N, C-alpha and C positions, 0 to 999 in steps of 0.2 A: 665534782669529779667529772672528767670528760676526756675526749680525744682531740688532738690537733687535727686539722684537715689532712695533713700528710699521713698521720697514723690511720685516719679513717679510710683514706684511699688504699693504703696497704692492706687494711683489714678487709676491704671489699674484695681485693684480689685473693687474699688468703682464704676467705670464706668460699669463694668460687672454687678454689682448688681442694680445700680440706673439709668443707662443711662447717657446722657451728663451732664457735671458738670459745675459749675462756682464757683469763689471765690469772697468774699467781705470782706473788713476790714474797720470797722467803726471808730475805734480809741477810743471809749469810755473807760470806766474803765473795769476791770476784763476781761471777755471773749471777749469784743468788741475790745480789742487791739490785738487780734489774728486773722489771716485770717480764715474766716469761709467758709466751703465747703458746697454747696447746689446743688440739682438738677438744671440744667440750667433753668433759668426763674423763679425759686421758690422765689428768693429774688428780689424785685422790686427796680431797680436803677432809679435815677432821676437826676435833675439838680445839686444836691449837691454831686454827685459822679463823680469820674474821672475813665475813662476806661484806665487802664495801659497797657494791652497787651492781646493778644490771644496766649496762650502758647501751644505748641505741646508736646506730649508725645508719644514716640515709642509705637505702639500697640493700640493707641486710635485714632479713625478715625477723630474725631472732635476736633479742638482746644478748650482749656479751657480759657474762658475770666476771667480776673482778674480786679476787681474794688476796689476802695478805696474812702472813703469820702474825699471831697475837703479839709476839715480842717486837716485831717490826712496826706494827700498828701503834704501839706505845710511843714511838718516835714521831710518827706522822699524823697522829690524830688531831692535831691543832692546825693542819694545813689543808689547803685546797690542792688536790692532785690532778695533774693532767698527764696522760700518756702521750708521748711524742715519739717520733722516729728520726734517727740521725744516721748518716753514713758510718760504716764501720762494722767490724765483725762482732756479732753477738754470740750467745751461747749456741752450741751445736744442738741443744735440745729444744730451743725455741723456734717456732715455725718460720720466722723471718730470716734466720741465719743464712740460708742459701741465696737470699736476695742482696747480700752485701750491705745490709743495714741492721740496726738494732733498736729495739724499743727502749725508752728510758722514762723515768718519772721526773716531771718538773713540778715544783711546789712553790706555794706562797702561803704565808701565814694567814689564817682566817682573821677577818676584822669584824 
């Protein structure tokens, strides 16, 4: 699991503005199927979530935890996941929304 360089650059800017960050992907419809970026601890995780990784980014002191709902993880557990950023409007709740971009997951089957 990792970040593209474009996502890493955006995360450096978001960290400078908001402090430590986290990701969660619920898997619901619409925006819930995209990874959502929050200030660390702002989204409460629980027994129905899987902690996928604590990812590091050059220039950010603290790893960024990535969480996914258990139901969504069942679909993705056989893939390598990469968080990328693309132009377009994301969720109003995810920190990148005002930037005119949105995070998304790219995947490939594990070999």
